[in-house]
C-alpha positions as CSV (number, residue, x, y, z in Angstrom):
1,M,-99.6,-9.0,-136.8
2,G,-98.7,-5.5,-137.2
3,F,-100.8,-2.2,-136.6
4,F,-102.2,-1.9,-139.7
5,D,-103.4,-5.6,-140.0
6,W,-106.1,-4.6,-137.4
7,L,-107.6,-2.0,-139.6
8,K,-108.2,-4.7,-142.3
9,P,-112.0,-5.7,-142.7
10,S,-112.4,-9.4,-141.4
11,P,-112.2,-11.9,-143.8
12,P,-115.4,-13.2,-145.5
13,L,-117.0,-16.2,-143.9
14,D,-117.0,-19.7,-145.5
15,A,-120.1,-21.1,-147.4
16,A,-121.2,-23.3,-144.8
17,L,-120.8,-21.0,-141.6
18,R,-122.4,-18.2,-143.7
19,A,-125.1,-20.6,-144.4
20,R,-125.6,-21.3,-140.7
21,V,-125.8,-17.9,-139.9
22,D,-128.5,-17.0,-142.5
23,Q,-130.6,-19.7,-141.3
24,A,-130.1,-18.6,-137.5
25,A,-131.2,-15.3,-138.4
26,A,-133.8,-16.3,-140.7
27,A,-135.5,-18.8,-137.7
28,I,-135.8,-15.5,-135.2
29,D,-136.6,-12.5,-137.8
30,P,-135.7,-12.3,-141.1
31,R,-134.8,-8.5,-140.6
32,I,-131.9,-9.3,-138.5
33,R,-130.2,-10.4,-142.3
34,Q,-130.6,-6.9,-143.0
35,L,-128.0,-5.4,-140.5
36,G,-124.9,-4.9,-141.7
37,T,-123.4,-6.4,-138.5
38,H,-125.3,-9.6,-138.2
39,E,-122.6,-11.7,-139.8
40,K,-119.8,-10.1,-137.6
41,I,-122.0,-10.7,-134.2
42,L,-123.6,-14.0,-134.9
43,A,-120.6,-15.9,-136.6
44,P,-118.6,-16.7,-133.1
45,A,-122.1,-17.7,-131.6
46,V,-123.1,-19.7,-134.6
47,T,-119.6,-21.4,-134.6
48,L,-120.0,-22.5,-131.1
49,A,-123.1,-23.8,-131.2
50,W,-122.5,-25.8,-134.3
51,D,-119.3,-27.4,-133.1
52,Y,-121.3,-27.8,-129.5
53,C,-124.2,-29.9,-131.6
54,E,-121.6,-32.0,-133.4
55,R,-119.7,-33.0,-130.2
56,L,-123.1,-33.9,-128.7
57,A,-124.0,-36.4,-131.7
58,L,-120.6,-37.9,-131.2
59,A,-121.3,-38.4,-127.7
60,I,-124.3,-40.4,-128.2
61,P,-123.7,-44.1,-127.5
62,G,-123.6,-46.8,-130.3
63,P,-124.1,-48.4,-132.6
64,F,-125.7,-51.0,-131.0
65,A,-127.1,-53.9,-132.8
66,V,-130.9,-54.3,-132.5
67,A,-132.2,-57.6,-133.2
68,H,-134.6,-60.0,-132.5
69,A,-132.1,-62.4,-131.5
70,A,-130.2,-60.1,-129.5
71,F,-132.8,-59.7,-126.7
72,A,-131.8,-63.0,-125.3
73,S,-128.0,-62.5,-125.7
74,D,-127.5,-58.7,-125.3
75,P,-128.3,-57.6,-121.8
76,L,-128.8,-53.9,-123.3
77,V,-131.3,-54.8,-125.8
78,H,-133.0,-57.2,-123.2
79,A,-133.5,-54.2,-120.7
80,L,-134.7,-52.0,-123.5
81,F,-137.7,-54.5,-124.7
82,G,-140.4,-56.1,-122.9
83,S,-139.9,-59.1,-125.9
84,A,-138.4,-60.1,-128.4
85,D,-141.4,-59.3,-130.6
86,D,-141.5,-55.9,-129.5
87,I,-138.4,-55.4,-131.5
88,Y,-140.3,-56.4,-134.6
89,R,-143.1,-54.5,-133.8
90,M,-141.1,-51.4,-133.5
91,L,-138.9,-51.8,-136.7
92,A,-142.1,-52.6,-138.7
93,T,-143.9,-49.6,-137.3
94,S,-141.4,-47.3,-138.3
95,Q,-142.0,-44.8,-140.9
96,G,-138.0,-44.2,-141.2
97,V,-137.1,-47.7,-141.6
98,R,-140.2,-48.1,-144.2
99,E,-138.8,-45.3,-146.3
100,Y,-135.3,-46.3,-145.9
101,L,-135.8,-50.1,-146.8
102,D,-137.9,-48.8,-150.1
103,G,-135.1,-46.5,-151.2
104,H,-132.1,-48.7,-150.4
105,P,-133.2,-52.3,-151.7
106,A,-129.6,-53.4,-152.0
107,E,-128.4,-52.4,-148.9
108,T,-127.9,-54.6,-146.0
109,H,-128.1,-52.9,-143.0
110,C,-129.0,-49.4,-141.8
111,F,-127.9,-46.9,-139.1
112,A,-130.5,-44.5,-136.8
113,L,-131.2,-42.9,-133.9
114,L,-133.4,-45.0,-130.9
115,G,-135.2,-43.0,-128.4
116,M,-137.2,-44.1,-125.8
117,R,-138.8,-43.0,-122.6
118,R,-137.5,-44.3,-119.2
119,K,-139.5,-45.6,-116.3
120,V,-138.6,-46.9,-112.7
121,A,-141.6,-48.1,-111.1
122,A,-141.6,-49.4,-107.5
123,G,-143.9,-52.4,-106.7
124,Y,-143.6,-56.3,-106.0
125,G,-142.1,-58.8,-108.3
126,M,-139.5,-61.5,-108.8
127,R,-136.1,-60.7,-107.5
128,L,-132.9,-63.0,-107.9
129,A,-131.2,-64.0,-104.4
130,G,-128.1,-66.1,-105.5
131,E,-129.7,-69.1,-107.6
132,M,-133.0,-68.8,-105.9
133,V,-135.7,-66.6,-107.4
134,R,-138.0,-65.1,-104.9
135,G,-141.6,-63.6,-105.5
136,D,-143.6,-60.8,-103.8
137,E,-140.7,-58.7,-103.1
138,P,-140.8,-55.1,-103.2
139,V,-138.6,-54.2,-106.0
140,K,-137.8,-51.3,-108.3
141,T,-137.9,-52.2,-112.1
142,L,-136.8,-50.2,-115.1
143,S,-138.2,-50.2,-118.6
144,F,-138.5,-48.3,-121.4
145,A,-141.5,-47.2,-123.4
146,D,-142.4,-45.3,-126.9
147,H,-139.6,-46.5,-128.8
148,T,-139.0,-44.3,-131.8
149,I,-136.6,-44.7,-134.5
150,G,-135.1,-41.6,-136.6
151,E,-132.6,-40.3,-138.7
152,V,-132.0,-43.5,-140.4
153,G,-129.3,-43.6,-142.8
154,A,-126.7,-45.6,-144.6
155,S,-123.6,-44.8,-142.3
156,L,-123.0,-44.0,-139.2
157,D,-121.5,-40.5,-140.5
158,E,-124.2,-39.8,-142.1
159,V,-126.8,-40.2,-139.1
160,Q,-124.3,-38.3,-136.6
161,G,-124.4,-35.5,-139.3
162,R,-128.1,-35.4,-139.4
163,L,-128.1,-35.5,-135.5
164,A,-126.3,-32.6,-135.3
165,R,-128.1,-30.3,-137.6
166,T,-131.3,-31.3,-135.9
167,M,-129.7,-30.3,-132.8
168,F,-128.6,-27.1,-134.3
169,D,-132.3,-26.2,-135.4
170,S,-133.7,-27.3,-131.7
171,L,-131.3,-24.6,-130.2
172,L,-132.6,-22.2,-132.8
173,Q,-136.4,-22.9,-132.1
174,G,-135.5,-22.4,-128.1
175,L,-135.6,-18.8,-128.4
176,L,-138.5,-18.3,-130.5
177,P,-141.1,-18.9,-127.6
178,T,-139.7,-16.1,-125.8
179,V,-139.9,-13.6,-129.1
180,E,-143.1,-14.9,-130.0
181,A,-144.6,-14.3,-126.6
182,L,-143.6,-10.4,-127.0
183,R,-145.0,-10.4,-130.2
184,Q,-148.5,-12.0,-128.8
185,E,-148.0,-9.1,-126.1
186,R,-147.8,-6.5,-128.4
187,I,-150.9,-7.0,-129.9
188,A,-152.9,-7.3,-127.1
189,L,-151.6,-4.3,-125.6
190,Q,-152.3,-2.2,-128.7
191,E,-155.9,-3.8,-128.5
192,D,-156.0,-2.5,-125.0
193,L,-154.2,0.7,-125.7
194,A,-156.9,1.5,-128.5
195,L,-159.7,1.0,-126.0
196,T,-157.9,2.9,-123.1
197,R,-157.7,5.9,-125.5
198,V,-161.7,5.9,-126.1
199,R,-162.0,6.1,-122.0
200,V,-158.8,9.0,-122.1
201,R,-161.3,11.0,-124.5
202,Q,-164.1,10.5,-122.3
203,G,-162.2,12.1,-119.5
204,S,-161.3,9.0,-117.2
205,A,-158.3,9.8,-114.9
206,D,-157.6,6.1,-114.2
207,A,-157.8,5.8,-118.0
208,T,-155.1,8.4,-118.3
209,R,-152.4,6.6,-116.0
210,Q,-153.2,3.0,-117.7
211,Q,-152.5,4.5,-121.1
212,A,-149.3,6.1,-119.8
213,A,-148.6,2.2,-118.7
214,L,-149.4,0.7,-121.9
215,E,-147.4,3.1,-123.9
216,S,-144.5,2.5,-121.6
217,R,-144.7,-1.1,-122.2
218,L,-145.0,-0.9,-125.7
219,R,-142.1,0.9,-126.1
220,E,-140.3,-1.7,-123.8
221,I,-141.7,-4.7,-126.4
222,A,-140.8,-2.4,-129.7
223,A,-137.1,-2.4,-128.4
224,A,-136.7,-5.8,-127.5
225,L,-138.0,-6.9,-131.1
226,E,-135.9,-4.4,-132.9
227,P,-133.4,-6.4,-135.0
228,E,-130.4,-5.3,-133.3
229,R,-131.8,-6.4,-129.8
230,L,-132.9,-10.0,-131.4
231,C,-129.6,-10.5,-133.2
232,A,-127.8,-9.8,-129.4
233,D,-130.3,-11.9,-127.9
234,L,-130.0,-14.7,-130.5
235,A,-125.8,-14.5,-130.3
236,A,-126.2,-14.6,-126.3
237,H,-128.8,-17.6,-126.5
238,L,-126.5,-19.7,-129.0
239,A,-123.4,-18.8,-126.8
240,R,-124.8,-20.9,-124.2
241,P,-126.2,-24.2,-126.1
242,E,-126.1,-26.6,-122.9
243,S,-128.6,-24.7,-120.8
244,A,-131.2,-26.0,-124.0
245,L,-129.7,-29.2,-124.8
246,H,-127.4,-31.6,-123.3
247,L,-126.9,-35.3,-122.3
248,D,-126.9,-36.9,-118.7
249,T,-125.3,-40.3,-118.3
250,L,-127.2,-42.8,-116.3
251,R,-126.1,-46.1,-114.7
252,Y,-127.8,-49.1,-113.0
253,R,-127.3,-52.7,-112.4
254,I,-130.3,-54.7,-113.1
255,D,-131.4,-58.7,-113.2
256,R,-132.7,-60.2,-116.2
257,F,-136.3,-59.2,-114.7
258,G,-135.5,-55.8,-115.1
259,V,-135.3,-55.2,-111.0
260,I,-132.9,-52.7,-110.3
261,A,-130.0,-54.1,-107.8
262,E,-130.1,-52.6,-104.3
263,D,-126.4,-54.0,-103.8
264,A,-123.7,-52.9,-106.6
265,A,-122.1,-56.4,-105.9
266,Q,-125.3,-58.2,-106.4
267,K,-124.6,-61.4,-108.5
268,E,-126.7,-62.0,-111.9
269,T,-126.8,-58.5,-112.5
270,D,-125.9,-56.1,-115.4
271,A,-124.1,-53.0,-115.5
272,L,-125.9,-50.8,-118.0
273,R,-125.2,-47.0,-119.1
274,F,-127.7,-45.1,-120.3
275,V,-127.6,-41.5,-122.0
276,E,-130.4,-39.2,-121.7
277,L,-130.9,-36.2,-124.2
278,V,-132.6,-33.4,-122.6
279,G,-134.3,-30.7,-125.0
280,R,-135.1,-27.1,-124.2
281,D,-138.7,-28.6,-123.4
282,Q,-136.6,-30.3,-120.3
283,R,-138.1,-33.6,-121.4
284,H,-135.8,-36.6,-121.0
285,W,-135.2,-39.1,-123.9
286,T,-133.1,-42.2,-123.8
287,V,-131.2,-42.4,-126.7
288,M,-128.4,-44.6,-128.4
289,L,-127.4,-45.0,-132.0
290,V,-128.4,-48.6,-133.6
291,K,-127.5,-50.9,-136.0
292,I,-130.4,-52.6,-137.8
293,D,-130.3,-55.6,-140.4
294,N,-132.5,-54.6,-143.2
295,A,-133.4,-58.3,-144.1
296,E,-134.8,-58.6,-140.5
297,A,-136.4,-55.1,-140.7
298,R,-138.3,-56.6,-144.0
299,I,-139.6,-59.8,-142.2
300,A,-140.9,-57.3,-139.0
301,I,-142.6,-55.6,-141.5
302,E,-144.1,-58.7,-143.3
303,R,-145.1,-60.4,-140.1
304,F,-146.5,-57.2,-139.1
305,E,-148.9,-56.5,-142.2
306,A,-150.0,-60.0,-142.2
307,G,-151.0,-60.1,-138.5
308,R,-152.7,-56.8,-139.7
309,R,-154.5,-58.5,-142.5
310,Y,-155.7,-61.7,-140.1
311,I,-159.1,-61.5,-138.7
312,V,-160.4,-63.9,-136.2
313,I,-163.9,-65.3,-136.7
């Protein structure tokens, strides 16, 4: 590259990157888009954050076939649900599944993200010891609750693309609480300042000192909420996406009762790997991509609706 090449303006952003830059700016403060330099400042961080979200979506394991029959044959599915009927119940109560089936009557299957809450409980229960089953043994059990299906799509690529976009939106939302807190503090300080100025006019020395402190803090907040500062803070936030969104890997050996094996060499157990998505609120969701048989989902919905209509007299 020659010397004069450095003097040339930066090439324009492609349409997709420009749209994501505008989305990021608008999410925090639309005034950022009025800056002449916001695209140059935000584009590298937006690119990094978007690439990170795409990699994260691709890193979620699956797709796994979640079906009524798989409860008996697949150790992973058996570990996720308390019974085979729980699979029907999950499919029947998922609004996303229902909407997909209504809009795609000819499709044979669909893909989705399955999220659950992992629970490890200590207590007493049954434990396998070789071929013997012992009761009232101290055990730790692994179970899952709050099964939620989201991002339902016709193909795995479609679901992963939706997940990347959802994760990117989540990253943008991660900075908003800090900005909103400053805005709310500014409103409260302005109200306090108005009252303090009344006391200053009444000759209160304490009020004079308080007024100076309030005005100083208001200047700090005003500077923090300037578009240039918000743009820089947004770029810094997006440049470290792993601090707001990441995946953790967990491994367990469990038996068919959901009991966690104390010995890695214990027989009659299955080695299972789970991935947890940790979001900006630090809550953990066990996540995986699943493949759903549409015919089975329709059966589940029919049985669920029939059960709701049934009245015991």
